C-alpha positions in Angstrom: -2.2 69.1 74.3 -3.3 66.6 76.9 -5.5 63.7 75.9 -8.6 62.8 77.9 -10.6 60.1 76.2 -14.3 60.0 76.0 -15.9 57.3 78.2 -17.3 54.7 75.8 -19.3 51.7 76.6 -16.7 49.7 74.7 -12.9 50.3 74.6 -11.0 51.2 71.5 -9.7 47.6 71.2 -13.2 46.3 71.3 -14.4 48.9 68.8 -12.0 48.0 66.0 -10.4 44.6 66.1 -8.1 44.9 63.0 -6.3 42.1 61.3 -4.6 41.7 57.9 -6.7 41.4 54.8 -6.7 37.6 54.9 -7.3 37.4 58.6 -10.5 36.2 60.3 -10.9 38.3 63.4 -14.0 40.5 63.6 -16.0 42.5 66.0 -19.6 43.6 66.4 -18.6 47.0 65.0 -16.8 45.7 61.9 -20.0 45.4 59.9 -21.1 48.4 57.9 -23.8 50.6 59.3 -27.4 49.8 58.2 -28.2 50.7 54.6 -28.9 54.4 54.3 -30.9 55.9 51.5 -30.4 59.5 50.3 -32.9 61.3 48.2 -30.7 62.8 45.5 -31.5 66.1 43.9 -33.3 66.1 40.6 -31.3 66.0 37.3 -30.8 69.7 37.1 -29.8 69.8 40.7 -27.3 67.0 40.1 -25.6 69.0 37.4 -25.6 72.1 39.6 -24.0 70.2 42.4 -21.4 68.6 40.3 -20.4 72.0 39.0 -20.2 73.3 42.6 -18.1 70.3 43.6 -15.6 70.9 40.8 -15.6 74.6 41.7 -14.9 73.7 45.3 -12.0 71.5 44.6 -10.5 74.0 42.1 -10.7 76.7 44.8 -9.0 74.4 47.3 -6.2 73.7 44.8 -5.8 77.3 43.8 -5.5 78.4 47.5 -2.9 75.7 48.2 -5.0 73.5 50.4 -3.3 70.1 50.9 -0.8 70.8 48.2 2.4 70.5 50.2 5.4 70.2 49.6 5.6 69.6 53.4 3.7 66.7 54.8 1.3 66.5 57.8 2.3 63.2 59.2 -0.1 61.4 61.5 1.3 58.1 62.8 -1.3 56.1 64.7 -1.6 52.8 66.5 -4.7 50.8 65.7 -5.2 50.0 69.3 -5.0 53.7 70.3 -6.4 55.3 67.1 -8.4 58.1 68.8 -5.7 58.9 71.3 -2.9 59.2 68.7 -5.1 61.1 66.2 -6.3 63.5 68.9 -2.8 64.2 70.2 -1.4 64.9 66.7 -4.3 66.8 65.2 -5.1 69.0 68.2 -1.5 70.1 68.4 -1.3 70.9 64.7 -1.1 74.5 63.4 -3.6 75.9 60.8 -0.8 75.9 58.2 -0.2 72.1 58.8 -3.9 71.3 58.5 -4.6 73.5 55.5 -1.4 73.5 53.4 0.5 70.3 54.1 -0.1 67.0 52.3 -1.6 64.4 54.6 0.4 61.3 55.4 -1.2 58.6 57.5 0.8 55.6 58.8 -0.3 52.7 60.9 2.6 51.9 63.3 4.0 48.5 62.9 2.6 48.1 59.4 4.6 48.3 56.1 3.4 50.4 53.2 3.4 54.0 52.0 0.3 56.1 52.1 -0.8 56.3 48.4 -4.4 56.8 49.5 -5.3 53.5 51.1 -4.1 54.2 54.7 -5.7 57.6 54.6 -9.0 56.3 53.4 -9.0 53.6 56.0 -8.0 56.1 58.7 -11.0 58.3 58.0 -13.3 55.3 57.8 -12.0 54.0 61.2 -11.9 57.3 63.0 -15.4 58.2 61.9 -16.6 54.7 63.0 -15.3 55.5 66.5 -15.5 59.2 66.9 -19.2 59.5 66.0 -20.3 56.3 67.6 -23.0 57.0 70.2 -21.3 54.7 72.6 -18.6 57.4 73.2 -21.2 59.8 74.5 -20.5 62.8 72.2 -23.2 61.9 69.7 -26.6 60.1 69.8 -28.9 58.5 67.2 -31.8 60.6 66.1 -35.3 59.7 67.3 -36.2 58.4 63.8 -33.5 55.8 63.1 -30.3 54.2 64.2 -27.9 55.5 61.6 -28.2 59.3 61.5 -26.5 60.9 64.5 -26.6 64.3 66.2 -24.8 65.9 69.1 -25.9 64.5 72.4 -27.1 66.6 75.3 -25.4 64.1 77.5 -22.0 65.0 76.0 -21.7 67.7 78.6 -20.7 65.0 81.0 -17.8 63.9 78.9 -14.6 65.3 80.3 -12.9 67.8 78.0 -15.9 67.6 75.7 -15.4 71.0 74.1 -11.9 70.0 72.9 -13.3 66.7 71.6 -15.9 68.6 69.5 -13.2 70.8 68.1 -11.3 67.6 67.2 -14.5 66.3 65.5 -14.7 69.5 63.5 -11.1 69.3 62.4 -11.6 65.7 61.3 -14.5 66.9 59.1 -12.4 69.7 57.7 -9.5 67.4 56.9 -11.7 64.9 55.2 -13.0 67.7 52.9 -9.6 69.1 52.2 -8.1 65.8 51.2 -11.3 64.4 49.6 -11.9 61.4 51.8 -15.3 60.1 52.7 -16.6 59.5 56.3 -18.6 56.6 57.4 -21.2 58.7 59.2 -24.5 60.4 58.3 -25.6 63.3 60.5 -29.1 64.7 60.8 -30.0 67.5 58.4 -29.9 70.3 61.1 -26.4 69.2 61.9 -25.2 70.0 58.3 -27.1 73.4 58.5 -25.3 74.2 61.8 -22.0 73.3 60.1 -22.7 75.7 57.3 -24.2 78.3 59.6 -27.6 78.2 57.8 -31.0 79.0 59.4 -33.3 76.1 60.4 -37.0 75.8 60.0 -39.9 73.5 61.0 -39.0 71.0 58.2 -35.6 70.3 59.9 -37.3 69.0 63.0 -38.8 66.2 61.1 -35.4 64.5 60.6 -34.9 64.6 64.4 -38.2 63.6 65.8 -41.2 63.0 63.5 -43.8 63.0 66.3 -42.5 66.3 67.6 -42.6 67.7 64.1 -46.2 66.5 63.5 -47.4 68.2 66.7 -45.9 71.5 65.7 -47.2 71.1 62.1 -50.7 70.4 63.5 -50.5 73.5 65.6 -49.3 75.6 62.7 -52.2 74.4 60.5 -54.9 74.6 63.2 -56.9 77.7 64.2 -56.6 77.5 68.0 -59.6 79.8 68.4 -61.8 77.0 67.1 -60.7 74.3 69.5 -63.3 73.1 71.9 -60.9 73.0 74.8 -57.8 74.9 75.8 -54.4 73.3 74.9 -53.1 74.4 78.3 -49.7 75.1 76.8 -47.4 77.9 78.0 -44.0 79.2 76.8 -42.2 76.7 79.0 -40.9 73.2 78.5 -39.7 70.4 80.7 -36.3 69.0 80.1 -34.8 65.7 81.3 -31.2 66.6 82.4 -29.4 63.6 83.9 -32.6 62.1 85.0 -33.8 65.3 86.6 -36.9 67.1 85.2 -36.2 70.8 84.9 -38.6 73.4 83.7 -37.2 75.9 81.2 -38.9 79.0 80.0 -38.8 79.8 76.3 -39.1 83.6 77.1 -39.3 85.8 80.1 -42.2 84.7 82.4 -43.0 82.0 79.9 -44.6 79.6 82.4 -47.3 82.2 82.9 -47.9 83.0 79.2 -50.5 80.7 77.6 -50.1 79.8 73.9 -52.9 81.3 71.7 -53.7 81.6 68.0 -52.2 85.1 68.2 -48.8 84.1 69.6 -48.5 80.5 68.3 -46.0 81.5 65.5 -43.6 82.9 68.1 -44.2 79.7 70.2 -43.4 77.4 67.2 -40.3 79.2 66.3 -39.0 79.1 69.9 -39.9 75.4 70.2 -37.9 74.7 67.0 -34.9 76.5 68.4 -35.3 74.7 71.7 -35.6 71.3 70.1 -32.5 71.8 67.8 -30.3 73.6 70.4 -31.3 72.0 73.7 -28.2 71.3 75.7 -25.9 71.2 72.6 -25.5 74.8 71.4 -22.1 75.2 73.0 -20.9 71.8 71.8 -22.0 72.5 68.2 -20.2 75.8 68.4 -17.0 74.1 69.4 -17.3 71.6 66.5 -18.0 74.4 64.0 -15.0 76.3 65.4 -12.7 73.2 64.8 -14.2 72.8 61.3 -13.3 76.4 60.3 -9.9 76.1 61.8 -9.2 73.9 58.7 -11.4 75.5 56.1 -12.2 79.1 55.1 -16.0 79.4 55.6 -16.4 81.1 52.2 -15.2 77.9 50.5 -18.1 75.7 51.7 -20.7 78.5 51.5 -21.6 77.3 48.0 -23.2 74.1 49.4 -26.6 73.6 51.1 -27.1 71.0 53.8 -28.1 68.1 51.5 -25.1 68.8 49.3 -22.7 68.9 52.3 -24.0 65.5 53.3 -23.1 64.1 49.9 -19.7 65.7 49.9 -18.8 64.3 53.3 -20.4 60.8 53.2 -21.1 60.0 49.5 -24.0 57.7 48.9 -24.6 54.3 50.4 -27.0 52.5 48.0 -24.8 50.8 45.5 -25.7 51.0 41.8 -24.4 47.7 40.3 -24.9 48.9 36.8 -22.7 52.0 37.4 -20.2 49.8 39.3 -19.9 47.4 36.4 -19.7 50.2 33.8 -16.7 51.7 35.7 -14.7 48.5 36.3 -11.6 47.6 34.4 -9.9 44.2 34.1 -6.3 43.0 33.9 -4.1 40.0 33.3 -6.4 38.2 31.0 -9.8 39.0 32.5 -12.4 40.8 30.4 -16.1 41.5 30.6 -17.1 38.2 28.9 -14.6 36.0 30.8 -16.4 33.3 32.8 -14.9 34.3 36.1 -16.0 37.9 35.6 -19.5 36.8 34.6 -19.5 34.7 37.8 -18.2 37.7 39.8 -21.1 39.9 38.7 -23.6 37.1 39.3 -22.2 36.9 42.9 -22.7 40.7 43.2 -26.3 40.3 42.1 -26.8 37.7 44.8 -25.2 39.9 47.5 -27.3 42.1 49.7 -26.5 45.8 49.6 -24.7 45.4 53.0 -22.5 42.7 51.5 -21.7 44.9 48.5 -20.7 47.7 50.9 -18.4 45.3 52.7 -16.8 44.3 49.4 -16.3 47.9 48.6 -14.7 48.4 52.0 -12.4 45.4 51.4 -11.2 46.7 48.0 -11.2 50.5 48.4 -11.0 51.1 52.2 -14.3 52.9 52.4 -18.0 51.9 52.4 -19.1 55.1 50.6 -19.4 56.0 46.9 -18.7 59.5 45.8 -21.7 61.5 44.6 -20.7 61.2 41.0 -20.6 57.4 41.3 -17.9 54.8 40.7 -16.3 56.9 37.9 -15.0 59.1 40.7 -13.5 56.5 43.0 -10.1 57.8 44.2 -6.8 56.0 44.2 -3.2 56.9 44.8 -3.0 59.5 42.1 -6.6 60.8 41.9 -9.6 59.2 40.3 -9.0 55.4 39.8 -11.6 52.9 38.6 -12.5 49.7 40.5 -10.2 47.0 39.0 -10.3 43.2 38.9 -7.0 41.5 38.2 -6.4 37.8 37.6 -4.1 36.5 40.3 -3.4 33.4 42.4 -4.6 29.8 42.4 -8.1 28.4 42.4 -7.7 27.6 46.1 -6.7 31.2 47.1 -8.8 33.8 48.7 -9.2 37.1 46.9 -7.0 39.9 48.1 -7.2 43.7 47.8 -5.0 46.7 47.2 -6.8 49.7 48.7 -4.4 52.3 47.3 -5.3 51.2 43.8 -8.9 50.1 44.2 -7.8 46.7 42.9 -9.3 43.2 43.7 -7.0 40.3 43.0 -9.4 37.6 41.9 -8.2 34.0 41.5 -9.4 32.0 38.4 -12.0 29.9 40.2 -13.4 26.9 38.5 -17.2 27.5 39.1 -19.6 30.2 40.0 -20.4 28.7 43.3 -16.8 28.4 44.4 -16.3 32.1 43.5 -19.3 33.1 45.4 -18.3 31.3 48.5 -14.6 32.5 48.4 -15.7 36.1 47.8 -18.3 35.9 50.6 -15.7 34.5 52.9 -13.1 37.2 52.1 -15.7 39.9 52.6 -17.4 38.7 55.7 -14.4 37.3 57.6 -12.2 40.4 57.0 -12.0 43.2 59.5 -9.3 45.3 57.8 -8.0 46.0 54.3 -5.2 44.7 52.2 -2.5 47.3 51.7 0.4 46.4 49.4 
């Protein structure tokens, strides 16, 4: 399959400037995305979701997803990450994507894929693929971290194949239980699951638009002192051109009244959610289900799918500490460990996310919390091991979620060294 790259505002080299774990190079896109809060379901909902998640993974295993024994090998160059991943994944068969074990390798770098390279791959690919600079996606009207399919994506060459590729990436992440560093709008997850949308879904895209429709829904138009002068037609901005589009036949000549406003609101919702992107979304969903049987994900709703794909972003330090183990002489009451958690308390949530990236290869936490962090052989706790000299910088082993922390001589030195390692690092230690 031929590769035609999107036309980003920045090149792949600018997007991710990777160095070794003790390097100092960085780029404007190395920082984690802004802190994103997710309203978790209530307690009963959490228990239900955890049961669904276990059921989902059992189903995947029982049907042979990702079990091997053959391997789906994806060798990539950091400088051509999208190009290499696109070429390999888009030429893969269903059997390779569904049944084979995933093996990611970064060309020119030593190390086997015990989980760290794969986690880093999904982190990096999602950072680039879903970046609005590439033209396929855009930020929602409400914030600068949730993204949606962009109407302008139609101008990206070969865009339908690119959306199929995006869908396959989402499917592979689910099959192999890796988190993505991206949060989509709620309607996107509904489209992915082929669920119907309603007025509440518009709020996550455009709060002002939602408020206007909500006002119309709750207002008796017969009692207004003046006519709204609305018809079943809208004006779209397509490439700088204002184009009128009718919501139904002869819509420009059909005024909105109390009697027909329900139909008008429903058509406006569909227009707002589908405008210029229905075909692109269809291509993405097609790619997603080329990897996964639709029946497997039908147990999830949109909010649950968000949690499965991206985890949570607000770090619970109590949960983190509770699920951390210590080695080589460190223990919970050791001075260095006390100083470590004091440093974590001083960190902002963004700095904590960077540390999590440094040690585990991902900025996301699974829905179940730190107890479900994954390592080379399944769930593996965050680990701090005594290593090195007091002058050394911390180092990380992403395959094993392990931080090698030198025996620093004061709390302030530990804080400064840890901060330096976290903020000056643009890749992850893999040993």
